[in-house]
N, C-alpha and C positions, 0 to 999 in steps of 0.2 A: 068034411074038413071043419076044422075049428074056425069060428068067427072072430077070434081074438086078434088083438094087435101087440106085437112085442116091440119095445124100444130097448135096443142094445146099448148096454151102459156099463162102463167101469171108470171110476174116477181117474185111473191111470191113462184114459184117453186124453187127458188135458196135458200130457207130457210131450205131445207133438207141438215143440215150442221152438221157433227159430230164434228167440231172443228179443229184449228189449227193442221197441221201436219196429219191429216187422209188422207188416199188415195183418197177417194172419196170426191173430192173438188168440190163444186157447181160452182166454176168459170170456170169450163170445159163447163158447159152447158151455161154460160154467154158469154163465148168466141165463142162458136158454134153460137149462134144466132146472135151475132155482126158480124161473117164472112158471115153468110147466108145472112144478110141485106145488107153488104157492096158489095157482089158479085151480089145482085139483085135476089137471089134465093127466098127471102121472096116476091117479087113482083110477082111471078108465083104461089102463094098458097094463100089460105085464112087463116087467122089467127083467131082462135076461143078460146074463154075464156073456163074456168072451174070452178067448185066448189067442195069443199071437198066431199070425198064419205061419205055417212051416215053410222051410225053403223050397220044399217040392210044390206047395201050393202057390207060393209067389212065382214059381217057375211056369205056372200055367201061361203067364204073361210076360214076365221078366227073364232075361237072360242070367245064367249062372254067374258069369262074370261080374255082372252088375250088382247081383245080391252079394257076391263077396265083396266087391267094392264098398258098398254100404256098411257091410259089416266092419271093414277095416276103419272106416271113418267114425263108426259108432264107437269104436274101442278107444280111439285116442283123440277124435275131435278135428284131426287134421284134414284140410280140404283135399278133395280128388276132383279136379276140374273135368277130367275125362267122364266122370260119373254126373257131372253138373252139380256137384256139392261143393260149396264154397265160394258161390256167387252171392250176389246182393238178394237175388230172388229166393236162392235155396243155400243159406248159410249151413256150414258144417257145424254139428254139434256131437258131443258124446251121448250115446244112446238114441242116435237118430234111427238106427235100424229097429230096436225094440219098439219105439214109439210108432213107427210106420207100420211096422208089422202087426201091432194091437189094432190099429185102424183097419188094415186089411182083414184081420180076424173078425172084427166087428161086423163088416159087410159080409163076410163069408157065413157068420152065424145068422144074419138075417136072411140070406139066401137059403141056408139049410133049414130055417124054421118054415119058410114058405113052401119049399119044395117038398119037405116032409109032412106038411100039413099041421104042424103044431101051432101055426098062426096062419092067418090069411093075409095080413099085412105085417111088415117088419120094417123098421127104420134105424139107421145109424146116422145120428146128425154130425158126428165128428168125421165122417166120411165124405165122400164126393170128390176125391183127389184125381181129377179127371184129366189132367195134363202129362202125368208121369208116362214116359215112354218106355219101351222094353229095356234099353241100355242107358237111360239117363234120366235124371231128375229134371224137372221143368215146371215153372209156374207155381211154385210153392208146393209142389207135389213129389214124393218120393216112390211111393208103390201105388198103383192106380187100383184102388179098391173097387170101383164100380166094374172094371174090365175083369177084375179077379172073380167077382160075384157071378158075372155072365159066363165066364169060362168055366167055372165050377159047374153051374147049371148045365151047361152043355155037355160036360163030362158025365153028369147023372143021366143023360138021355133026353133033355130038352131039346126040341127042334125048331122052335120059333120063339125068339126072345125080342121084345122091342125095349129100346132105350130112348127115354125123352130127357132132354138137357135143357133146362131153363136158365142155366147160369149166364150172366152177361157175356162171358168169354166161350168161344168155341170149345166144344168138348173133343179136342183133337186127339188125346191119348185113347179114348174108347173108340172113336172112329177109326183111328189107325190099327188098332188090335183086331178089328173085325171088317175091315174094309172090303176085303175079298171074301167074305163068309155070308153067303146068302141066307144063312139061318138067323142072323142078328140084323134088325133094322134099328139104325141109329138115326135120331132125329135131334138136332140142336137148333135151338132159337138163340141168337146172340147178336151184339152189336157187330156192325160190319168189319170184317178184318182190315180194311182200308184205314181204320181209326183206332184199333184195339188189339192187343196182344191176343193170341199167338200169331195173327197174320194169316190164319186160314180160315177155312168154313165157308167159301164161296159155293154158290148153288150149283156149279159145274162139277163139284166133287160129289159123285154120285155112287161110287162103290160098284159092289157086284149087283147087277139087275136093278139099280137105283135103291139099294138098301142103305146107303148114306145119304141123308137128307139135311140140307142146311138152308137155314132161313136167316139170312144176313140183314139186319134191320138198321136203318140209318140212326146216327147219334141223334138224341133228343127225342126219339119215340117214346111215348107214354102209354098210360093204360089203354086207351081206345085203339090205337094203332097195333099195340103188341097182342092184345086180345083178339084183334080182327086177324092178325096173321097166324096166330095158334089156331083159331077156329078154322082158317081156310086150308091149313096144312095137316095138323096132328090128328084130329079125329077121322077124316077121310082115309088116311094112310093106315092108322091103327085097325080100323074096320076092315079094310081090304087085306092087310097082312095076317091078321088073326092070331096074335101072340098067345103063347102058353102062359107067359108070366110078363108083368110089365115092370121095368126097372127105371127109376126117374132119379135125376140129380137136380137138387133144389138150391143152387147158389142164388143167394138173394142180392147180390151186388148189381141187379138190375134196377135197384131202387134209386129214386132221384138224389138221395143224400149220399150215395156211395161215393168214397173219394177216388176210386180207381178207374171209373168208367162213366159213360155218358149217356145211358138210358135215363128215363125220368118216370119209371112206374112208382106206384104207391104201394104201401103194405096192403091195402085193399084190393088192388089189382093182382098182387102176388097171391093173396088168399083166394081170389076168384080162380086163378090158374090151379092152384091146389085142389080146389074142389072139382074142376073139370077134369083133372087127372084121376081123381077118385072114381068118378062116374065112369070114365073111360076104362079104368082097371076092371070094373064090374061089366061093363058091356062087352069088352073085347078080350079080356083076359081071364074070366071066370073069378075074378075078384083077387087074383094073386098079384100083390103089388109089393115090391121092395123099393124103399126110398133112401136116399142118402142126403146129407147135407151138401155143401160145396163152398163157394166163395161167398164173400160178405164181410166188409172192411168198415161199415158204420156199426162199432161194436155194442153201442148201447141202444141208440134209437131204432135201429133196424133188425139186427140178426135175432136178438132173443125173442122179440115179438113174432117176427115171420116164422121161425121155426117152432115156437109154441103153437101158432096157428096150424102149421103142418103136422105136428104130433096129433093135435085135437082133431084134425081132418081125418087122419089115418084112423084114429080110434073110433070115428063115426059120431064124435060129440063135438061139433064145431063150437069155438068160443064166439060169443056175441061181441062184435066189434066194440061196443059201447062198454064192455067190461072194464073196470079200473084195474091197473096193473097190481096193486096191492102196496100198502104202506111198508110192510117188512121187506118186500122185494126191492122197493126203492131206495130204502135205507142200505140194503145190501149192495146195491149199485154204487151208491156214494161211497161206501166204505172200501170197495174193491178197486173203484176207477176214479173216484173224486168227481164224477160227473152227475148231472141232474137226469134222472130216468123219465121217461114219457108217463103220462098220466093213465092213459087208456090203451086199449089194444086195436086202435084204428088211426089212420091218417085224416079221417073226416071224409073220405072220397067215397063216391058211389059209382064204381066203374061200369061203364055201358059201352057198347060197340055196335056197328052195323056189320052185318055178316056180308059175304062176297055175292049172295044171291041176287042182290040189286045191281050188280056189275062192279066193275072197277074203273079206277080212273088212272090212265097211263101217265098223266102229269104229276101224280101223287108219289113221292119216293117209297112210302110204305108199300103202296100197292104194286109199285114195280119190282119191290123186293119180293112179294108174296107171289107175282106171276113169274119172276124168274126161277123161283123154286119149283112152282107147280109145273112149269114148261119143261123144267130139267128132268123132273122124276115122276110126275103123274102118268105119262104114257108108258113108261116101264113097268107100271103097276096095273095097267089097263084102266087108268082113270082119266076122264077128260080134263085137261088142265083149265078149260075156260068155265067160269062160274055159271 
C-alpha cells in the first residue's frame, strides 16, 4: 500500500454557499487551502480532483424523492421546506444540488483512494456534513458525505468501519444512517444535547450491540477534560472493534472562540486530538484513514489553522505550533475578509490531561459524562466500564 496522503480538492468546492451572513461561509475552506499552501503543507501531499456524486451514489444514503427535491430547488432556487431547504439554517439557492453533490463526490474520492490503496490517508476538508438525513437537509448539511463514504466502503466489501466525530455538535446523521448496522462503530464527542443543536447524542443512544457511542460533554469543557474523555472512550473501543478503516470528522467548532457553541478547546488541544487519531489509525486500522472537515464558524482565527494542522498531521509532517502564519497569507486574509489574521500556528497552550487510570470523581461533571458513556456501551463490547 502507498504511504501517500491525498487532499481532495477542486476550487468549485467553495460553491457550497448559503449566502451572505450564513455561518458556514466557504471562505473558511479557501483560507485553509491558502494557509496550507503558504506553509508548504500541500507540498507534502498529493492533490487529487473529484467529480460530483451521481444520483445512484447519493441514494446509498438519501431517498430518491429527496434527491429529486434538491435538484428542483437547485434549478430555480425556490424553497422546499419538506426537504428542509429554505430555512434559516439551510437557505435554498440555485446550484445547491451541484455544490452538495461535489462535496459528496470529494469524500467518495477520498474513500476510493484509501480503499484501493492509491493513498494511505485522504482528506476532504470541505466535507463533514454530518447532519443531513435520508430525506431532509439539516444543520447546514444537504448531502451526508461521511455517511456516503462509509456506505460506499461497505458496498466494496468492508466489514468493520469506525467513525469518530469530534465536531462540537452530535454527528446525528451518520449515527442515524448506521444505527442498526453492527459493521459500523460511530463515536461522537460533543457538547451536551441539553445545551446545543441537534438535541441528540445522549449516552443511552447505543445502536446495534453498542456500536453507537456518544460522549455528551458539559458546556465549558476545555482541553484537559475533553482530552480525558477522548482517552477514556475512543482508544479502548477502537482497539476492541478492530476497524479495517477509520473515518473521522473534524469540525473545529469546539474551539473557545467559536460563536455557535460552548466548549472551550484551544487550537493546541484540537491538534493533540488529530495526532491521537493518527496514531489510532495506524494502531487499529492498518493506517487506513479518511478524514473530513465539518463545522467551524470562527472563520479566520480558528478554521484555517486547525485544518492546516489536520492536513499536516495526515501527511506525517506536523507543523510546529510556533510557526508564523506568513505575511502573504495574513495579507490575503485582510483582502478577503477585512480581518486581522493570527500571527502563529498556536494559541500558546500546552494541553495536558490526567487519564482515568487514577480513578474518577463522581462529583465532576466531565467524569460523570465519561462514566455515563462507558457504563452504557463498554459492557456491550466486553470491556469493563470501571477504570
